[in-house]
N, C-alpha and C positions, 0 to 999 in steps of 0.2 A: 371398758364397762362401766371402771368402778365411777369414773367421772359422771356417770350417768345413774348411779345409783343412792339413793337417799334411805333406804332401810334400814341403813347403820346409823340412822338420826336416832333422836331419841324422841318416841311415839311416834314410829314412823313406821307401820306395816305393810303389808303387802296394796293394801284397798288406798291408801294414804298414797302411799307411793305411784300407782295405777292415776288416781286423779291428778295427782303435780302433770304426770306426764301428758295426760288428757288436756290440761290449761295449759300447756304450750311449753312448761316447765320441766325441759328436760336434758339439763345439764347442773351444773353445778353454778356456772357462773351465770345461769337463766335462773340460778335461786338467789342469787348474789342482787342481780339487776331489778329482779322482782321490790315491787313498793312494798313497807312496813306493813303489815297484817294481811295482804292480798293472797300470799299462798298458807294462810295460817296464823291462830294465834301466836306458835310458836317459830316464826319465821328467825327473829333475832337469836334465838338460844342454836335455830339450826344454823346461821350464817357464823356462829362462832365454833359449832364443830367443825363445819366445811374449812373453815380456817386451819382447823386442826388436821384434818385429812389431808389437808394438801401438803400439809411439813410430812405427816409418816408417810404419805403416800412419795413424797419426795425424795424420804430418807431411805425407801426400799422398806418400811415395814408393815410386809405383807399379813401380818400376824394380827395389826391392829384392826384390820377390816375383816379377816375370817370370825375373829372373836367377836367382834359383831353383827354378823350374818347367819340365819340362819342356816344348818348342816346342808339341805338343801340350795340353799344358794351361794354358796363357796365358788361355785363355778367363775365366780363374775370374777374373781381376784385372779384369773388365767391370762388372760390379758395385756394385763399391766406387766407380768409377770413372765412372761412366757420363755422359754429358754435360762430360766433359773430355777428350774424346777427337780424334784426328787421324786423319781415313782421309786417306793420303795414296798415290801415284801418280805415274811421270816415265813422259816417255817422252824418247829418246836419238835420236841422226843416225844411228845403225846401224854405227858406223863403229868403228875399232879402241879408239879412244879416248873412246867411247861418249859423248861431249858431250850434256849433259843441254839439250834441245830444250825442253822442259815439263813444268810438276811442278802438279800439282791435288791440290785437299785440301779435305775435307769435314767441318764440326764436327757434324754428325747434322742443322744445319737450315739450314746457308748452304755451298755449295762457293766455291769459290778456286780461280782459276787463275793460273801465272806463267809468263812467255814469256821466249825467250833474246832478250835486244837489249830486253826491254821492262821487267819487273818484278822479274825472276826473283831478284834478290837481296833483293828484300822476305821472301821464302818462309821462310829461316830465320830471322827476327826470330818472325814470325807461329806459326811451328810451334811453338817454344818456348815458348809460351803454355800447351801442353798435355803432360800427364804424363803418357800414354800415344798412342801411333801402329798406327796398324791399317792392314796392307798385304795385298796377296795374292802370295805369293815375295819378300817383301823383305829376308829376311833372307839370300837368296842373288842378290840383284839391286838393288832401288831403293835400298837404305842406304846397301851398299858403295859404290854408283856415284855417291849425293851425297855419300859423305865421299871420295873420290877425285877426283871432280870437280867439286865445291864445294868443296870442303875444310870442308863439316859436321862439327860434334861431336852426334851426335844422341843421347844418352844416355835417353832417355824409355824407360818398359817398351814394347815391341814384342811385337803380336800378330800372329802370320802366319796368318793364315789359309788358307793353302794346308798349313800345319801343322794346325793345326785339325783340319780338315776331312778332312786325310789319314787323323787316328788315327780319326775315323768311318766310313772306308772308300769316301770320296768324294775321287777324285782327276780329274785333269786341270787345264787351264788355267780360266783366270778364268770364259770366258764358257761354258765346259760345265758349270761350276757353276752358274751364272747362269740359264741354261737348267732345269737340275736341280728346281731352285725358283723357274719362270716368272719370274724377272725378265729383261723384255725392253730391248730397245735402241733402237725405231723406227726410225727410219731409216740408222741407224749399226747396225744389227742385219747380222754378218758380217764388218764393215771390223775388220782388225785390227792387228797392232803392226808388221806390215811395212808395210803401207797407213799408218801414221803416220810410218815414215820416207818414203816418197814425198810426204806432205802438207808435213812439212817440207822436203825438199829443191825441192818448186815454189816454196814460199814464199821462202826462200831465191834462187831463181832469179829470181821474176816481181814479190817485194812485194806480192803480191796478198791482200788482207784478207781475202778471203772462202775462200782458202786457210788463212789462219789460224786465223781463226774456227774451220771445219772440225774442224782438227787440236787445237784446245782443246776443241771440244764432244767428240770421240772422248776425249780426255787424262779432262775432270768424268764421261762415262759409266765409266770405271773406277774412281772413286771413289764416286759417290751410291747405286751398290747394295751398298757391303762391309757398313753395316750391318747390312743386311736379312741377309746371309751370315750376317753374326757371332752374328745372335743366335735364327736357325735354326740352325748350328750349337752354340751356347751351350744352348739348349730341348733338343736330339739330346744332346747329352753329359750334361748333368744326369738323364737315364731312367737312366743309370746310376750313380747316386748317391742316397740316401736325402732328397735335399732339391728334387727338381724342382718337390714342391708351394710350395716356401720362394722358392725365384728366377726360375722360367719368367718371361719375358715375351713380352707382347705383339710381333708381329711389326711392324715397322713397314713401309712403301710408300719404294721409294727414293726420292732427292732431286730436287729440280728442275735441270734441267741448266741454265746462266746463257747459255749458249751457241747455236745454233743450224746444226748440219750444213749446207752449199751442197749439195744431193742435185748439182746442174749439177757441181759439181766432182768429185765424185766419180767421177759417170758419164765424165767426159771423161778423168781421168787414169784411172778403171780400163780405160777403151778403151786410151787410149797407152800404161799399161807393164803389165799384167796383160792384155792380150786381150782385155777381156771385162769380168766385176763382180769386185770382191775378195769374195771367199768366196761368202757368199750374200746379198749382196747387192741387192736387189732394180734 
C-alpha cells in the first residue's frame, strides 16, 4: 500500500491523493511516468520525494513513512513490514510516577512478557529488533511512559490502533473494540487496568507467584489480539481506496497467551478490593 500512497508527500492531503487515484495515477511509478505538470504543479518536487521514499523503503525505514502520515493513516505501513512488527502494551503501578510494572511484546507468533524486578531491562534490546511497533493508545500512554520511566528511545514507526480505528468511527477502549470484532479473553474477560494495579500491589506485598502470573496473563492478553484488530482495521480502511483487492489480508486468530490466570486470585482480590467481581468477570 505504501507504493500507492501519496499523502506523505509535500502538499498532498486526502483530497489531492484521491484526485490522483481518480486520474489513474495509482502508484509511485504512475506519477513518475506522468508528463510534467499533468498531475499538479508540484510534480517535480513529488518525484524527488518519491526517489527518497524508494530509498527509505528499500532500507527498511518504516518510521520515515509513519512520521509523515496522519496517525489514522499509519495502517498503510503494515503490509510492507508484516512480520517485522512488535505489538506492545505496558502496565504501571497506578501512581503519579507511572512506574512500569510489566510489558508485553507480541511478534505475530509468540508473546513475551517482562516484569519489574525480573527481566524488565531485556525489553529495550528485544523491541529494538522491530522497525514497527503497534499499540492501542500508545501515543498518549505507553510510549511516553516507557520513555520517561525507562529512558527508552523508540524511534520505530508507530501504528496506534486507537487512532486508526477512531478514523473508522470505532471508538472506546481496547476491550470494547475487541468485543466489537468478536475477540474474547476467556477467564480474563472483564479484568481491567485498575485490577492490574491491584494485582501488582498484591504481588509486591506477598511475593505470590500466582498473582504475578495472573498479572502477566492480563498484560499478554492486551497484545495477542492487536494484530487481529489491526488487520480488521486495515481491511476496512482499504474499502475507501481503489486497492482493497490488492492489499486486503486474511484476519488471524489472536495469538497464544503464554501465561495462565489464577481464577482463585481474581476471585479473592475482587472480593477484597472491589466488593465483588472485577467488571463483568465471572
